[in-house]
C-alpha positions as CSV (number, residue, x, y, z in Angstrom):
1,M,-59.3,-88.0,113.6
2,F,-58.8,-85.3,116.3
3,M,-61.1,-82.3,116.0
4,S,-60.1,-79.0,117.6
5,A,-62.5,-77.5,120.1
6,T,-61.6,-74.0,118.8
7,P,-63.7,-73.0,115.8
8,R,-61.6,-72.5,112.6
9,Y,-62.5,-68.8,112.3
10,Q,-61.2,-68.3,115.8
11,E,-57.9,-70.1,115.0
12,I,-57.5,-67.8,111.9
13,A,-58.3,-64.7,114.0
14,N,-55.7,-65.8,116.5
15,D,-53.1,-66.4,113.8
16,L,-53.8,-63.1,112.2
17,R,-53.6,-61.4,115.6
18,R,-50.2,-63.0,116.1
19,R,-49.0,-61.9,112.7
20,L,-50.1,-58.3,113.4
21,A,-48.2,-58.4,116.7
22,D,-45.1,-59.8,114.9
23,G,-45.1,-56.8,112.6
24,E,-46.0,-58.7,109.4
25,F,-48.8,-56.2,108.7
26,P,-48.0,-52.8,110.1
27,V,-50.6,-50.2,110.9
28,G,-51.9,-48.7,107.7
29,S,-51.1,-51.7,105.6
30,A,-53.7,-53.8,103.8
31,L,-54.4,-57.4,104.8
32,P,-54.5,-59.9,101.9
33,G,-57.9,-60.2,100.3
34,I,-60.4,-62.7,101.4
35,S,-59.7,-65.1,98.5
36,A,-55.9,-65.0,99.3
37,L,-56.7,-65.7,103.0
38,Q,-59.0,-68.5,102.0
39,E,-56.2,-70.1,100.0
40,E,-53.6,-69.4,102.7
41,Y,-55.7,-70.9,105.5
42,D,-57.2,-73.6,103.2
43,V,-60.8,-72.8,103.9
44,P,-63.5,-73.0,101.2
45,G,-66.1,-70.6,102.4
46,L,-65.9,-66.8,102.6
47,N,-67.7,-66.7,105.9
48,T,-64.9,-68.3,107.8
49,I,-62.5,-65.5,106.8
50,R,-65.2,-62.9,107.4
51,Q,-65.9,-64.2,110.9
52,A,-62.2,-64.1,111.7
53,E,-61.9,-60.6,110.4
54,A,-65.0,-59.5,112.3
55,I,-63.3,-60.6,115.6
56,L,-60.3,-58.4,114.7
57,Q,-62.5,-55.6,113.7
58,D,-64.4,-55.7,117.0
59,E,-61.0,-55.5,118.7
60,G,-60.1,-52.3,116.8
61,L,-57.2,-54.0,114.9
62,I,-58.6,-53.8,111.4
63,A,-61.1,-51.8,109.4
64,P,-62.7,-52.7,106.0
65,E,-62.9,-49.9,103.4
66,Q,-65.5,-50.5,100.7
67,G,-63.8,-51.2,97.4
68,R,-60.3,-50.8,98.8
69,G,-59.7,-53.7,101.2
70,T,-59.2,-54.3,104.9
71,F,-56.6,-52.2,106.6
72,V,-54.7,-52.5,109.9
73,T,-55.8,-49.8,112.3
74,G,-54.1,-51.1,115.5
75,L,-51.9,-53.7,117.0
76,P,-52.6,-56.2,119.7
77,Q,-51.4,-55.2,123.1
78,P,-49.0,-57.6,124.9
79,V,-50.8,-59.6,127.5
80,G,-49.5,-59.8,131.0
81,N,-47.1,-56.8,131.0
82,E,-49.2,-54.3,132.7
83,H,-46.3,-52.7,134.5
84,A,-44.6,-51.8,131.2
85,L,-47.9,-50.6,129.7
86,R,-48.5,-48.4,132.8
87,K,-45.0,-46.9,132.5
88,E,-45.5,-46.1,128.8
89,L,-48.9,-44.5,129.6
90,E,-47.3,-42.4,132.3
91,E,-44.6,-41.3,129.8
92,I,-47.3,-40.3,127.3
93,K,-49.2,-38.4,130.0
94,V,-46.0,-36.4,130.9
95,A,-45.4,-35.7,127.2
96,L,-49.0,-34.6,126.7
97,T,-48.9,-32.3,129.8
98,A,-45.8,-30.7,128.5
99,A,-47.3,-30.2,125.0
100,Q,-50.5,-28.8,126.5
101,S,-48.4,-26.3,128.5
102,A,-46.3,-25.3,125.4
103,L,-49.5,-24.8,123.4
104,A,-51.0,-22.6,126.1
105,R,-47.9,-20.4,126.1
106,A,-47.9,-20.2,122.3
107,L,-51.6,-19.2,122.3
108,R,-51.0,-16.5,125.0
109,H,-48.3,-14.9,122.8
110,L,-50.6,-14.8,119.8
111,K,-53.2,-12.7,121.6
């Protein structure tokens, strides 16, 4: 029998990350509960799912809310497309500069 070198919790975290990137769980939506994920991934213990979720939480992709569930707070960034990311960030910088300028003009008129 072949055993994977990757721990099961890491495999689950990788799959959940892929599902986030694919849009299955948009930002603001709740992940399925731990028991549902245990069943879906066929793992008996809570800790395997908790470890997988801890990885995604450390990456800023999900956040647990006591008594409510675990919610998507971010999406994984595509790997290897730094040029596209740099272009998007430059566009955001231009938009923020324009917004800052408009805000300054509006504040001057309010004085």
